[in-house]
LOSE-345575 format. One record per residue (C-alpha): residue in one letter; x, y, z. Coordinates in nm, 3 decimals, padded with zeros to 5 digits, always signed. Layout:
% LOSE-345575
<tidren><rest>A</rest><x>X</x><y>Y</y><z>Z</z></tidren>
...
//
This chain:
% LOSE-345575
<tidren><rest>M</rest><x>+00.000</x><y>+00.000</y><z>+00.000</z></tidren>
<tidren><rest>F</rest><x>+00.288</x><y>+00.238</y><z>+00.072</z></tidren>
<tidren><rest>V</rest><x>+00.437</x><y>+00.159</y><z>-00.270</z></tidren>
<tidren><rest>Q</rest><x>+00.103</x><y>+00.236</y><z>-00.433</z></tidren>
<tidren><rest>K</rest><x>+00.088</x><y>+00.567</y><z>-00.248</z></tidren>
<tidren><rest>F</rest><x>+00.451</x><y>+00.656</y><z>-00.322</z></tidren>
<tidren><rest>P</rest><x>+00.565</x><y>+00.472</y><z>-00.638</z></tidren>
<tidren><rest>A</rest><x>+00.914</x><y>+00.623</y><z>-00.620</z></tidren>
<tidren><rest>A</rest><x>+00.976</x><y>+00.498</y><z>-00.265</z></tidren>
<tidren><rest>S</rest><x>+01.218</x><y>+00.218</y><z>-00.192</z></tidren>
<tidren><rest>V</rest><x>+01.055</x><y>-00.021</y><z>+00.053</z></tidren>
<tidren><rest>I</rest><x>+01.257</x><y>-00.291</y><z>+00.230</z></tidren>
<tidren><rest>G</rest><x>+01.091</x><y>-00.596</y><z>+00.380</z></tidren>
<tidren><rest>Q</rest><x>+01.322</x><y>-00.735</y><z>+00.648</z></tidren>
<tidren><rest>T</rest><x>+01.249</x><y>-01.092</y><z>+00.757</z></tidren>
<tidren><rest>N</rest><x>+01.405</x><y>-01.372</y><z>+00.959</z></tidren>
<tidren><rest>T</rest><x>+01.381</x><y>-01.621</y><z>+00.669</z></tidren>
<tidren><rest>D</rest><x>+01.345</x><y>-01.597</y><z>+00.292</z></tidren>
<tidren><rest>T</rest><x>+01.009</x><y>-01.782</y><z>+00.283</z></tidren>
<tidren><rest>S</rest><x>+00.812</x><y>-01.471</y><z>+00.181</z></tidren>
<tidren><rest>H</rest><x>+01.075</x><y>-01.306</y><z>-00.037</z></tidren>
<tidren><rest>E</rest><x>+00.927</x><y>-01.403</y><z>-00.372</z></tidren>
<tidren><rest>R</rest><x>+00.590</x><y>-01.261</y><z>-00.271</z></tidren>
<tidren><rest>L</rest><x>+00.748</x><y>-00.941</y><z>-00.138</z></tidren>
<tidren><rest>L</rest><x>+00.923</x><y>-00.889</y><z>-00.471</z></tidren>
<tidren><rest>S</rest><x>+00.590</x><y>-00.931</y><z>-00.652</z></tidren>
<tidren><rest>L</rest><x>+00.451</x><y>-00.644</y><z>-00.441</z></tidren>
<tidren><rest>G</rest><x>+00.738</x><y>-00.410</y><z>-00.521</z></tidren>
<tidren><rest>V</rest><x>+00.914</x><y>-00.464</y><z>-00.188</z></tidren>
<tidren><rest>F</rest><x>+01.287</x><y>-00.540</y><z>-00.170</z></tidren>
<tidren><rest>P</rest><x>+01.332</x><y>-00.839</y><z>+00.065</z></tidren>
<tidren><rest>R</rest><x>+01.623</x><y>-00.862</y><z>+00.306</z></tidren>
<tidren><rest>L</rest><x>+01.723</x><y>-01.109</y><z>+00.572</z></tidren>
<tidren><rest>K</rest><x>+01.774</x><y>-00.957</y><z>+00.916</z></tidren>
<tidren><rest>E</rest><x>+02.126</x><y>-01.098</y><z>+00.925</z></tidren>
<tidren><rest>K</rest><x>+02.211</x><y>-00.894</y><z>+00.614</z></tidren>
<tidren><rest>A</rest><x>+02.094</x><y>-00.562</y><z>+00.761</z></tidren>
<tidren><rest>G</rest><x>+02.335</x><y>-00.272</y><z>+00.792</z></tidren>
<tidren><rest>D</rest><x>+02.316</x><y>+00.037</y><z>+01.006</z></tidren>
<tidren><rest>E</rest><x>+02.126</x><y>+00.257</y><z>+00.758</z></tidren>
<tidren><rest>Q</rest><x>+01.819</x><y>+00.448</y><z>+00.875</z></tidren>
<tidren><rest>C</rest><x>+01.483</x><y>+00.520</y><z>+00.711</z></tidren>
<tidren><rest>P</rest><x>+01.218</x><y>+00.790</y><z>+00.763</z></tidren>
<tidren><rest>F</rest><x>+00.933</x><y>+00.536</y><z>+00.789</z></tidren>
<tidren><rest>V</rest><x>+00.952</x><y>+00.206</y><z>+00.976</z></tidren>
<tidren><rest>V</rest><x>+00.682</x><y>-00.050</y><z>+01.058</z></tidren>
<tidren><rest>F</rest><x>+00.754</x><y>-00.336</y><z>+01.297</z></tidren>
<tidren><rest>S</rest><x>+00.499</x><y>-00.615</y><z>+01.249</z></tidren>
<tidren><rest>A</rest><x>+00.596</x><y>-00.952</y><z>+01.392</z></tidren>
<tidren><rest>P</rest><x>+00.441</x><y>-01.168</y><z>+01.666</z></tidren>
<tidren><rest>P</rest><x>+00.606</x><y>-01.214</y><z>+02.008</z></tidren>
<tidren><rest>S</rest><x>+00.627</x><y>-01.589</y><z>+01.944</z></tidren>
<tidren><rest>G</rest><x>+00.913</x><y>-01.534</y><z>+01.701</z></tidren>
<tidren><rest>S</rest><x>+01.153</x><y>-01.391</y><z>+01.957</z></tidren>
<tidren><rest>E</rest><x>+01.297</x><y>-01.482</y><z>+02.296</z></tidren>
<tidren><rest>D</rest><x>+01.333</x><y>-01.112</y><z>+02.385</z></tidren>
<tidren><rest>Y</rest><x>+01.052</x><y>-00.932</y><z>+02.204</z></tidren>
<tidren><rest>A</rest><x>+01.114</x><y>-00.588</y><z>+02.355</z></tidren>
<tidren><rest>A</rest><x>+01.479</x><y>-00.610</y><z>+02.246</z></tidren>
<tidren><rest>E</rest><x>+01.372</x><y>-00.690</y><z>+01.888</z></tidren>
<tidren><rest>V</rest><x>+01.149</x><y>-00.383</y><z>+01.884</z></tidren>
<tidren><rest>E</rest><x>+01.424</x><y>-00.165</y><z>+02.033</z></tidren>
<tidren><rest>A</rest><x>+01.659</x><y>-00.290</y><z>+01.762</z></tidren>
<tidren><rest>A</rest><x>+01.402</x><y>-00.196</y><z>+01.497</z></tidren>
<tidren><rest>L</rest><x>+01.377</x><y>+00.155</y><z>+01.641</z></tidren>
<tidren><rest>K</rest><x>+01.744</x><y>+00.204</y><z>+01.549</z></tidren>
<tidren><rest>Y</rest><x>+01.645</x><y>+00.186</y><z>+01.180</z></tidren>
<tidren><rest>W</rest><x>+01.425</x><y>+00.495</y><z>+01.221</z></tidren>
<tidren><rest>D</rest><x>+01.585</x><y>+00.834</y><z>+01.155</z></tidren>
<tidren><rest>G</rest><x>+01.305</x><y>+01.014</y><z>+01.338</z></tidren>
<tidren><rest>S</rest><x>+01.194</x><y>+01.227</y><z>+01.043</z></tidren>
<tidren><rest>G</rest><x>+00.884</x><y>+01.036</y><z>+00.935</z></tidren>
<tidren><rest>A</rest><x>+00.709</x><y>+00.789</y><z>+01.162</z></tidren>
<tidren><rest>F</rest><x>+00.753</x><y>+00.455</y><z>+01.337</z></tidren>
<tidren><rest>V</rest><x>+00.460</x><y>+00.215</y><z>+01.380</z></tidren>
<tidren><rest>F</rest><x>+00.452</x><y>-00.094</y><z>+01.599</z></tidren>
<tidren><rest>T</rest><x>+00.163</x><y>-00.337</y><z>+01.550</z></tidren>
<tidren><rest>S</rest><x>+00.050</x><y>-00.464</y><z>+01.888</z></tidren>
<tidren><rest>S</rest><x>-00.261</x><y>-00.657</y><z>+01.988</z></tidren>
<tidren><rest>T</rest><x>-00.594</x><y>-00.590</y><z>+02.154</z></tidren>
<tidren><rest>A</rest><x>-00.496</x><y>-00.866</y><z>+02.399</z></tidren>
<tidren><rest>V</rest><x>-00.352</x><y>-00.590</y><z>+02.621</z></tidren>
<tidren><rest>Y</rest><x>-00.701</x><y>-00.461</y><z>+02.710</z></tidren>
<tidren><rest>A</rest><x>-00.824</x><y>-00.583</y><z>+03.047</z></tidren>
<tidren><rest>G</rest><x>-01.199</x><y>-00.546</y><z>+02.987</z></tidren>
<tidren><rest>K</rest><x>-01.423</x><y>-00.816</y><z>+03.129</z></tidren>
<tidren><rest>D</rest><x>-01.612</x><y>-01.069</y><z>+02.921</z></tidren>
<tidren><rest>G</rest><x>-01.897</x><y>-00.923</y><z>+02.721</z></tidren>
<tidren><rest>E</rest><x>-01.813</x><y>-00.563</y><z>+02.806</z></tidren>
<tidren><rest>P</rest><x>-01.767</x><y>-00.288</y><z>+02.546</z></tidren>
<tidren><rest>C</rest><x>-01.402</x><y>-00.210</y><z>+02.475</z></tidren>
<tidren><rest>D</rest><x>-01.247</x><y>+00.089</y><z>+02.298</z></tidren>
<tidren><rest>E</rest><x>-00.932</x><y>+00.300</y><z>+02.313</z></tidren>
<tidren><rest>S</rest><x>-01.022</x><y>+00.421</y><z>+02.665</z></tidren>
<tidren><rest>T</rest><x>-01.058</x><y>+00.072</y><z>+02.815</z></tidren>
<tidren><rest>P</rest><x>-00.790</x><y>+00.008</y><z>+03.082</z></tidren>
<tidren><rest>Q</rest><x>-00.503</x><y>-00.218</y><z>+02.984</z></tidren>
<tidren><rest>F</rest><x>-00.347</x><y>-00.488</y><z>+03.197</z></tidren>
<tidren><rest>E</rest><x>-00.090</x><y>-00.380</y><z>+03.451</z></tidren>
<tidren><rest>I</rest><x>+00.255</x><y>-00.528</y><z>+03.412</z></tidren>
<tidren><rest>G</rest><x>+00.259</x><y>-00.860</y><z>+03.596</z></tidren>
<tidren><rest>E</rest><x>-00.111</x><y>-00.939</y><z>+03.551</z></tidren>
<tidren><rest>S</rest><x>-00.081</x><y>-01.124</y><z>+03.220</z></tidren>
<tidren><rest>P</rest><x>+00.241</x><y>-01.277</y><z>+03.078</z></tidren>
<tidren><rest>R</rest><x>+00.100</x><y>-01.247</y><z>+02.725</z></tidren>
<tidren><rest>A</rest><x>+00.016</x><y>-00.881</y><z>+02.769</z></tidren>
<tidren><rest>D</rest><x>+00.347</x><y>-00.810</y><z>+02.944</z></tidren>
<tidren><rest>R</rest><x>+00.553</x><y>-00.887</y><z>+02.633</z></tidren>
<tidren><rest>L</rest><x>+00.341</x><y>-00.655</y><z>+02.422</z></tidren>
<tidren><rest>L</rest><x>+00.320</x><y>-00.375</y><z>+02.677</z></tidren>
<tidren><rest>K</rest><x>+00.697</x><y>-00.369</y><z>+02.732</z></tidren>
<tidren><rest>A</rest><x>+00.749</x><y>-00.346</y><z>+02.356</z></tidren>
<tidren><rest>E</rest><x>+00.483</x><y>-00.074</y><z>+02.331</z></tidren>
<tidren><rest>A</rest><x>+00.655</x><y>+00.122</y><z>+02.607</z></tidren>
<tidren><rest>A</rest><x>+00.983</x><y>+00.125</y><z>+02.412</z></tidren>
<tidren><rest>V</rest><x>+00.808</x><y>+00.254</y><z>+02.100</z></tidren>
<tidren><rest>L</rest><x>+00.607</x><y>+00.522</y><z>+02.278</z></tidren>
<tidren><rest>A</rest><x>+00.914</x><y>+00.644</y><z>+02.467</z></tidren>
<tidren><rest>A</rest><x>+01.095</x><y>+00.687</y><z>+02.134</z></tidren>
<tidren><rest>G</rest><x>+00.807</x><y>+00.889</y><z>+01.987</z></tidren>
<tidren><rest>G</rest><x>+00.666</x><y>+00.612</y><z>+01.772</z></tidren>
<tidren><rest>S</rest><x>+00.303</x><y>+00.506</y><z>+01.737</z></tidren>
<tidren><rest>V</rest><x>+00.128</x><y>+00.185</y><z>+01.837</z></tidren>
<tidren><rest>V</rest><x>-00.156</x><y>+00.020</y><z>+01.643</z></tidren>
<tidren><rest>R</rest><x>-00.335</x><y>-00.247</y><z>+01.845</z></tidren>
<tidren><rest>L</rest><x>-00.487</x><y>-00.498</y><z>+01.604</z></tidren>
<tidren><rest>A</rest><x>-00.796</x><y>-00.712</y><z>+01.653</z></tidren>
<tidren><rest>G</rest><x>-00.799</x><y>-01.065</y><z>+01.510</z></tidren>
<tidren><rest>L</rest><x>-00.654</x><y>-01.064</y><z>+01.159</z></tidren>
<tidren><rest>Y</rest><x>-00.809</x><y>-01.249</y><z>+00.868</z></tidren>
<tidren><rest>H</rest><x>-00.822</x><y>-01.271</y><z>+00.491</z></tidren>
<tidren><rest>S</rest><x>-00.982</x><y>-01.524</y><z>+00.259</z></tidren>
<tidren><rest>Q</rest><x>-00.721</x><y>-01.792</y><z>+00.326</z></tidren>
<tidren><rest>R</rest><x>-00.617</x><y>-01.723</y><z>+00.681</z></tidren>
<tidren><rest>G</rest><x>-00.783</x><y>-01.650</y><z>+01.014</z></tidren>
<tidren><rest>A</rest><x>-00.993</x><y>-01.802</y><z>+01.291</z></tidren>
<tidren><rest>H</rest><x>-01.259</x><y>-01.911</y><z>+01.043</z></tidren>
<tidren><rest>M</rest><x>-01.016</x><y>-02.144</y><z>+00.865</z></tidren>
<tidren><rest>Y</rest><x>-00.930</x><y>-02.313</y><z>+01.195</z></tidren>
<tidren><rest>F</rest><x>-01.292</x><y>-02.343</y><z>+01.305</z></tidren>
<tidren><rest>L</rest><x>-01.404</x><y>-02.499</y><z>+00.974</z></tidren>
<tidren><rest>K</rest><x>-01.156</x><y>-02.786</y><z>+00.994</z></tidren>
<tidren><rest>T</rest><x>-01.164</x><y>-02.858</y><z>+01.370</z></tidren>
<tidren><rest>P</rest><x>-01.426</x><y>-03.114</y><z>+01.481</z></tidren>
<tidren><rest>S</rest><x>-01.438</x><y>-03.002</y><z>+01.845</z></tidren>
<tidren><rest>L</rest><x>-01.341</x><y>-02.677</y><z>+02.019</z></tidren>
<tidren><rest>A</rest><x>-01.318</x><y>-02.621</y><z>+02.394</z></tidren>
<tidren><rest>S</rest><x>-01.482</x><y>-02.280</y><z>+02.368</z></tidren>
<tidren><rest>N</rest><x>-01.821</x><y>-02.108</y><z>+02.383</z></tidren>
<tidren><rest>A</rest><x>-02.017</x><y>-02.095</y><z>+02.056</z></tidren>
<tidren><rest>D</rest><x>-02.149</x><y>-01.752</y><z>+02.161</z></tidren>
<tidren><rest>G</rest><x>-01.804</x><y>-01.616</y><z>+02.240</z></tidren>
<tidren><rest>L</rest><x>-01.724</x><y>-01.296</y><z>+02.049</z></tidren>
<tidren><rest>V</rest><x>-01.442</x><y>-01.266</y><z>+01.798</z></tidren>
<tidren><rest>N</rest><x>-01.319</x><y>-00.915</y><z>+01.716</z></tidren>
<tidren><rest>L</rest><x>-01.174</x><y>-00.890</y><z>+01.367</z></tidren>
<tidren><rest>I</rest><x>-01.004</x><y>-00.678</y><z>+01.105</z></tidren>
<tidren><rest>H</rest><x>-00.910</x><y>-00.775</y><z>+00.751</z></tidren>
<tidren><rest>Y</rest><x>-00.534</x><y>-00.779</y><z>+00.683</z></tidren>
<tidren><rest>E</rest><x>-00.575</x><y>-00.513</y><z>+00.415</z></tidren>
<tidren><rest>D</rest><x>-00.766</x><y>-00.280</y><z>+00.650</z></tidren>
<tidren><rest>A</rest><x>-00.501</x><y>-00.333</y><z>+00.917</z></tidren>
<tidren><rest>A</rest><x>-00.232</x><y>-00.241</y><z>+00.664</z></tidren>
<tidren><rest>A</rest><x>-00.428</x><y>+00.068</y><z>+00.559</z></tidren>
<tidren><rest>A</rest><x>-00.456</x><y>+00.176</y><z>+00.923</z></tidren>
<tidren><rest>C</rest><x>-00.078</x><y>+00.146</y><z>+00.963</z></tidren>
<tidren><rest>V</rest><x>-00.014</x><y>+00.354</y><z>+00.650</z></tidren>
<tidren><rest>D</rest><x>-00.265</x><y>+00.613</y><z>+00.773</z></tidren>
<tidren><rest>V</rest><x>-00.083</x><y>+00.637</y><z>+01.107</z></tidren>
<tidren><rest>L</rest><x>+00.252</x><y>+00.675</y><z>+00.928</z></tidren>
<tidren><rest>M</rest><x>+00.117</x><y>+00.963</y><z>+00.723</z></tidren>
<tidren><rest>A</rest><x>-00.076</x><y>+01.125</y><z>+01.008</z></tidren>
<tidren><rest>Q</rest><x>+00.235</x><y>+01.135</y><z>+01.227</z></tidren>
<tidren><rest>F</rest><x>+00.455</x><y>+01.257</y><z>+00.940</z></tidren>
<tidren><rest>E</rest><x>+00.209</x><y>+01.533</y><z>+00.851</z></tidren>
<tidren><rest>G</rest><x>+00.165</x><y>+01.638</y><z>+01.214</z></tidren>
<tidren><rest>R</rest><x>-00.205</x><y>+01.546</y><z>+01.230</z></tidren>
<tidren><rest>T</rest><x>-00.119</x><y>+01.316</y><z>+01.520</z></tidren>
<tidren><rest>G</rest><x>+00.175</x><y>+01.331</y><z>+01.754</z></tidren>
<tidren><rest>G</rest><x>+00.425</x><y>+01.058</y><z>+01.827</z></tidren>
<tidren><rest>G</rest><x>+00.368</x><y>+00.844</y><z>+02.132</z></tidren>
<tidren><rest>E</rest><x>+00.002</x><y>+00.767</y><z>+02.052</z></tidren>
<tidren><rest>V</rest><x>-00.194</x><y>+00.442</y><z>+02.062</z></tidren>
<tidren><rest>F</rest><x>-00.455</x><y>+00.345</y><z>+01.801</z></tidren>
<tidren><rest>L</rest><x>-00.699</x><y>+00.055</y><z>+01.782</z></tidren>
<tidren><rest>A</rest><x>-00.771</x><y>-00.120</y><z>+01.451</z></tidren>
<tidren><rest>T</rest><x>-01.091</x><y>-00.324</y><z>+01.444</z></tidren>
<tidren><rest>D</rest><x>-01.392</x><y>-00.333</y><z>+01.214</z></tidren>
<tidren><rest>G</rest><x>-01.614</x><y>-00.272</y><z>+01.516</z></tidren>
<tidren><rest>V</rest><x>-01.850</x><y>-00.558</y><z>+01.433</z></tidren>
<tidren><rest>P</rest><x>-01.769</x><y>-00.854</y><z>+01.659</z></tidren>
<tidren><rest>V</rest><x>-01.913</x><y>-01.188</y><z>+01.552</z></tidren>
<tidren><rest>T</rest><x>-01.973</x><y>-01.503</y><z>+01.755</z></tidren>
<tidren><rest>R</rest><x>-01.777</x><y>-01.816</y><z>+01.674</z></tidren>
<tidren><rest>K</rest><x>-02.096</x><y>-01.991</y><z>+01.565</z></tidren>
<tidren><rest>E</rest><x>-02.201</x><y>-01.702</y><z>+01.340</z></tidren>
<tidren><rest>M</rest><x>-01.856</x><y>-01.698</y><z>+01.183</z></tidren>
<tidren><rest>V</rest><x>-01.880</x><y>-02.063</y><z>+01.083</z></tidren>
<tidren><rest>E</rest><x>-02.244</x><y>-02.035</y><z>+00.974</z></tidren>
<tidren><rest>C</rest><x>-02.179</x><y>-01.753</y><z>+00.729</z></tidren>
<tidren><rest>C</rest><x>-01.886</x><y>-01.945</y><z>+00.579</z></tidren>
<tidren><rest>L</rest><x>-02.091</x><y>-02.262</y><z>+00.534</z></tidren>
<tidren><rest>E</rest><x>-02.373</x><y>-02.062</y><z>+00.374</z></tidren>
<tidren><rest>S</rest><x>-02.135</x><y>-01.912</y><z>+00.116</z></tidren>
<tidren><rest>D</rest><x>-01.994</x><y>-02.062</y><z>-00.201</z></tidren>
<tidren><rest>A</rest><x>-01.638</x><y>-01.984</y><z>-00.092</z></tidren>
<tidren><rest>Y</rest><x>-01.590</x><y>-02.238</y><z>+00.186</z></tidren>
<tidren><rest>D</rest><x>-01.642</x><y>-02.602</y><z>+00.270</z></tidren>
<tidren><rest>G</rest><x>-01.613</x><y>-02.757</y><z>+00.612</z></tidren>
<tidren><rest>N</rest><x>-01.830</x><y>-02.841</y><z>+00.910</z></tidren>
<tidren><rest>M</rest><x>-01.971</x><y>-02.673</y><z>+01.217</z></tidren>
<tidren><rest>P</rest><x>-01.746</x><y>-02.777</y><z>+01.507</z></tidren>
<tidren><rest>E</rest><x>-01.882</x><y>-02.891</y><z>+01.841</z></tidren>
<tidren><rest>F</rest><x>-01.831</x><y>-02.609</y><z>+02.090</z></tidren>
<tidren><rest>T</rest><x>-01.795</x><y>-02.788</y><z>+02.423</z></tidren>
<tidren><rest>E</rest><x>-01.779</x><y>-02.497</y><z>+02.671</z></tidren>
<tidren><rest>E</rest><x>-02.135</x><y>-02.373</y><z>+02.720</z></tidren>
<tidren><rest>N</rest><x>-02.031</x><y>-02.128</y><z>+02.991</z></tidren>
<tidren><rest>G</rest><x>-01.694</x><y>-02.031</y><z>+02.848</z></tidren>
<tidren><rest>P</rest><x>-01.566</x><y>-01.671</y><z>+02.820</z></tidren>
<tidren><rest>L</rest><x>-01.767</x><y>-01.442</y><z>+02.594</z></tidren>
<tidren><rest>G</rest><x>-01.486</x><y>-01.207</y><z>+02.494</z></tidren>
<tidren><rest>K</rest><x>-01.495</x><y>-00.829</y><z>+02.461</z></tidren>
<tidren><rest>S</rest><x>-01.700</x><y>-00.620</y><z>+02.218</z></tidren>
<tidren><rest>M</rest><x>-01.458</x><y>-00.380</y><z>+02.051</z></tidren>
<tidren><rest>N</rest><x>-01.499</x><y>-00.051</y><z>+01.871</z></tidren>
<tidren><rest>N</rest><x>-01.256</x><y>+00.230</y><z>+01.789</z></tidren>
<tidren><rest>P</rest><x>-01.427</x><y>+00.572</y><z>+01.763</z></tidren>
<tidren><rest>Q</rest><x>-01.118</x><y>+00.773</y><z>+01.857</z></tidren>
<tidren><rest>T</rest><x>-00.900</x><y>+00.605</y><z>+01.595</z></tidren>
<tidren><rest>R</rest><x>-01.157</x><y>+00.661</y><z>+01.322</z></tidren>
<tidren><rest>E</rest><x>-01.198</x><y>+01.026</y><z>+01.415</z></tidren>
<tidren><rest>K</rest><x>-00.824</x><y>+01.101</y><z>+01.436</z></tidren>
<tidren><rest>L</rest><x>-00.728</x><y>+00.922</y><z>+01.116</z></tidren>
<tidren><rest>G</rest><x>-01.046</x><y>+00.945</y><z>+00.909</z></tidren>
<tidren><rest>W</rest><x>-00.999</x><y>+00.570</y><z>+00.871</z></tidren>
<tidren><rest>V</rest><x>-01.289</x><y>+00.345</y><z>+00.770</z></tidren>
<tidren><rest>P</rest><x>-01.240</x><y>-00.026</y><z>+00.694</z></tidren>
<tidren><rest>V</rest><x>-01.309</x><y>-00.134</y><z>+00.336</z></tidren>
<tidren><rest>H</rest><x>-01.431</x><y>-00.468</y><z>+00.471</z></tidren>
<tidren><rest>A</rest><x>-01.699</x><y>-00.342</y><z>+00.709</z></tidren>
<tidren><rest>S</rest><x>-01.742</x><y>-00.680</y><z>+00.878</z></tidren>
<tidren><rest>F</rest><x>-01.638</x><y>-01.042</y><z>+00.843</z></tidren>
<tidren><rest>V</rest><x>-01.991</x><y>-01.146</y><z>+00.750</z></tidren>
<tidren><rest>E</rest><x>-02.013</x><y>-00.884</y><z>+00.474</z></tidren>
<tidren><rest>F</rest><x>-01.671</x><y>-00.993</y><z>+00.344</z></tidren>
<tidren><rest>V</rest><x>-01.783</x><y>-01.355</y><z>+00.315</z></tidren>
<tidren><rest>E</rest><x>-02.124</x><y>-01.269</y><z>+00.170</z></tidren>
<tidren><rest>A</rest><x>-01.949</x><y>-01.060</y><z>-00.097</z></tidren>
<tidren><rest>G</rest><x>-01.749</x><y>-01.363</y><z>-00.210</z></tidren>
<tidren><rest>A</rest><x>-01.447</x><y>-01.359</y><z>+00.026</z></tidren>
<tidren><rest>T</rest><x>-01.211</x><y>-01.197</y><z>-00.224</z></tidren>
<tidren><rest>D</rest><x>-00.898</x><y>-00.999</y><z>-00.141</z></tidren>
<tidren><rest>S</rest><x>-00.696</x><y>-00.740</y><z>-00.330</z></tidren>
<tidren><rest>F</rest><x>-00.349</x><y>-00.860</y><z>-00.232</z></tidren>
<tidren><rest>Y</rest><x>-00.406</x><y>-01.234</y><z>-00.208</z></tidren>
<tidren><rest>P</rest><x>-00.475</x><y>-01.484</y><z>-00.488</z></tidren>
<tidren><rest>K</rest><x>-00.837</x><y>-01.596</y><z>-00.517</z></tidren>
<tidren><rest>R</rest><x>-00.874</x><y>-01.905</y><z>-00.304</z></tidren>
<tidren><rest>R</rest><x>-00.999</x><y>-02.238</y><z>-00.428</z></tidren>
<tidren><rest>K</rest><x>-01.279</x><y>-02.413</y><z>-00.243</z></tidren>
<tidren><rest>S</rest><x>-01.142</x><y>-02.649</y><z>+00.016</z></tidren>
<tidren><rest>T</rest><x>-01.204</x><y>-03.020</y><z>+00.005</z></tidren>
<tidren><rest>W</rest><x>-01.237</x><y>-03.077</y><z>+00.381</z></tidren>
<tidren><rest>K</rest><x>-01.468</x><y>-03.361</y><z>+00.477</z></tidren>
//
């Protein structure tokens, strides 16, 4: 998306392995292994990698900050898992986050966020990511039994809308419409239950599979997320307004090849 916005820009995609390098090249991004990186700096930097890929996640983020020359913007993609709202409650940018020590999962993200915010970068907390070929729906469709509540809420955002939000934050910080050290929340604002997610897939022509057995009748319901402050500050509106609308429209993406129907039985 940044290349589309600025065709003359040179965009580097730094990765731990070369698995995605062919695809990056097809998108106009120059791939580079982390081990080949030098000490050059760039005006715009996005760090988007899960904590599971690093033993010291905060250190990885701090290392990425060294690539930023401070003139444009730095964006770190975090997760809505840091919000401490109770099950079923509304959740937005003002919802309290976990305190350090309350949740090991949240701790890794919050420590990384703190490094970014202290350096003047921006944080984008992402809801559950999906596109036609990847996301919770793909797991649900092929799993016979799930130890979870069928009515539990799943908060979502399409990969392309998440990317657009990150580009918008880069530009907003660069143009001075937002300051550094701010936190944004990227979600489509239309949570869907696990059962509804599977039902809409099975009713479409895009997916095969089966409704799993949800074995936890009284399991956690999850939070109901929205992001009014982010939308107002950035003027950001998701192209894919909801997961259900995405599937009903044919489950097609702009940056991913059209999927073939599965053959799960």
